[in-house]
C-alpha positions as CSV (number, residue, x, y, z in Angstrom):
1,M,3.1,-0.6,17.7
2,S,1.2,-3.3,16.0
3,K,1.8,-4.1,12.4
4,S,-1.7,-2.9,11.6
5,D,-1.0,0.3,13.2
6,K,2.2,0.6,11.0
7,K,0.8,-0.4,7.8
8,K,-1.3,3.0,8.1
9,F,2.2,4.8,7.6
10,C,2.7,2.8,4.3
11,Q,0.4,4.8,2.5
12,G,2.4,6.1,-0.3
13,C,5.6,4.2,0.3
14,R,6.8,2.2,-3.0
15,N,6.8,-1.2,-0.9
16,N,3.4,-0.7,0.3
17,F,2.9,-3.0,-3.0
18,Y,4.3,-5.9,-0.8
19,N,1.0,-5.5,1.7
20,G,-1.2,-7.8,0.2
21,N,-1.6,-5.1,-2.9
22,N,-0.3,-7.2,-5.3
23,D,-1.7,-10.6,-7.1
24,L,1.8,-12.4,-6.4
25,G,0.4,-13.3,-2.9
26,V,2.8,-11.6,-0.8
27,A,0.7,-10.5,2.3
28,E,3.4,-8.3,4.3
29,C,6.2,-6.1,3.0
30,W,9.9,-7.2,4.3
31,N,10.5,-4.3,6.0
32,L,7.2,-4.0,8.2
33,S,8.5,-5.9,11.4
34,A,11.6,-4.0,11.9
35,A,9.9,-0.4,11.3
36,K,10.1,2.1,13.6
37,L,8.2,5.5,13.5
38,V,10.5,8.0,13.4
39,S,10.7,11.8,12.5
40,R,12.2,12.6,9.5
41,K,12.1,15.4,6.8
42,R,11.0,14.5,3.6
43,V,13.3,16.1,0.8
44,S,12.6,16.2,-3.0
45,L,15.5,15.0,-5.6
46,W,15.6,18.4,-6.9
47,Q,15.3,20.7,-3.9
48,S,18.0,22.4,-3.0
49,P,19.4,23.2,0.4
50,P,18.7,24.6,3.0
51,W,16.0,21.9,3.8
52,L,13.4,24.2,6.1
53,Q,10.5,22.1,6.2
54,E,8.8,20.7,9.1
55,P,9.7,16.8,9.9
56,E,6.8,14.3,9.6
57,K,6.3,11.0,11.3
58,V,7.1,8.1,9.0
59,L,8.0,4.7,9.3
60,S,11.9,4.2,9.2
61,C,12.1,2.2,5.9
62,R,10.2,4.7,4.2
63,D,10.9,4.6,0.4
64,E,9.1,7.4,-2.0
65,S,9.7,8.0,-5.4
66,G,11.4,11.3,-6.0
67,Y,11.9,12.0,-2.2
68,V,14.7,11.2,0.3
69,F,13.9,11.3,4.1
70,V,16.9,12.9,6.3
71,D,17.3,13.3,10.3
72,P,15.0,16.3,11.2
73,K,18.1,18.4,12.4
74,R,19.8,18.7,9.0
75,K,19.7,21.4,6.9
76,N,22.4,20.5,3.9
């Protein structure tokens, strides 16, 4: 997967700021080159188990405020 394809999955990630969306001159997030597309469950920090939501495709480095991303088979 190319870096430009990966960047499409960066929308909503806290570190997308570093993909040229800043006035600091930083053009690329430090996680982008090693990131892999994985299947994970998005779990709110306030959600109690069981976590029964469907997994979604995200980059392995995804960092979203208020959420954690866990293995798709994990229920608690």
